[in-house]
C-alpha angles and dihedrals in degrees: 000000000000090000091052091049091049094048092049092049092049092049090049093051091047091052090047090058093042092051093076091067094060127084119261094258090062097038094075097056090042090050091053092048091049091052089054091050092049092050097046097070091056091059090048092051093048091049090053091051093056108140093022096067132039116288093238087063100040094042113022099031095036094050092044091052089048092052093046090051091053090046089055091051092051093045088051089057090049092049090048088062095046101270099118095156109102113259113250088209092056092048090048091050090054089052092048089052095052095047094040095049091051093048095044093046102043112009101038104008109207127153095198090050092056091047091051094045096049093042092051094047096048094042090051091050091050090052090051087055092049090050090051090055099046100039096074117102095227123088114279113246126222094253089053090051088049094054093043091051091051090052093048090050087055091052091050092049092050092049094046092044092052089052100041102038109023092153098066132077121248091226095057098087096157098071111116100234126123092245092049088051089056092047092048092048092050092046089051097045101036097075091046100044097037092046091049090050092047091050090050088050090055091046092053091047090050092050091048091050092048091050090049092049089051091057102036135066104247095218102048103021094231126114118296124229096267094050091046090054091053095045094041092053089053092047092050091048091050092048092051092045093053097034094242131145123257130182137188132213121200112193130188125185111238119234092359091149089063091059091052093045095046102037106017135251094289089061089048090054090051089050091052092051091048091051091050091049092052095045091050089058090067099043131093124232090253094055120102115225125188143164105232100173143003096296098354125107137182132206124193112205113197116205093013123121123208094269095053091041090052090050090051091047090053091051090051092049093050093045091056094042094049095042097055123179135247124215116188088338094309115120115234124190117229109213129169136189111216132196120200126200137165139196114264145136093300096035110052105146138048096250093055091043092052093045093053094041092048088052089052090052091053089048087057088052093048094050098052110300126243092073144101122244124182127207090246089060094055094081091063093051131084115267115273112259112242094016128263123355123217098352095179120108119229 
């Protein structure tokens, strides 16, 4: 028992130190798990002192601490999947334990009653933890399966123990019976295996978040320039391989500097997020959308020729213009200049497509802003003063 308590305490302290290296979103579930690990040894010690200390300590307090520790573990699993609000069910189960242990120890003393109560409470908590793991829409990872399996094993042990040995107390883990050996083994391994699985869960989440941050623009949540370049090259190759159309939109917010100068950079950030939200409303699931500069965006439209891409660009322009934007009660117009280009005989690669489309966008700027200009329209326009602008592909 002392060894189990020591191992649990050491694991809890190790996780407490490791927690500082995780992002804030993961620190809360880890903090809850650590609290459970630090509480658990106290219940083990009090169980081991049964007969040497008052019953209200070795039974009521010890079992309550045990239940609170398990509640913290289960709440950590809930918080891991975004449910940080304390579970009413877990809080209620703690209350039931306190009241039930007092009544079944002093008012209606019954050993089997305490066994049934504690087994039911902990088994219910373990099932709440399993539900917290499997209720998320994303695919379940191996560490999550590992933790859920450990919890379900605990449920099975509690059920079997209540059936096979109803005349023993859950806290008396030192009795040399086969069932008590199973209980002792589980109590010893559960903190180690479940904590290892939980730490692996956090590690996988961290890696996934880092991979996401490497591909997305942190402000708007859409693809960044580097990711767009990789995906756009693949989209162009696929379009050429299958002989399908592909178009590109390059969008730049008009007079964006005025928003920053007049209202501050926070307002500018809000405007960027609003623009992204509105543009997304016009895009298909197959379209690639990225922020490629301060207020510049690009959209790759697979299976869209120049005519359909121009029509979509016009819908985007009108959507932004009609939606508007309010900053501190002041109305702000959202206007964009959009260039449209498509693959064709003279434009057969991404770099050339982006260069021509970017030139079309700057032609829209030069001829009045808040308009759409396609690459095919450039020939009829006056040459761009100063040559090409921003010739680099994303």
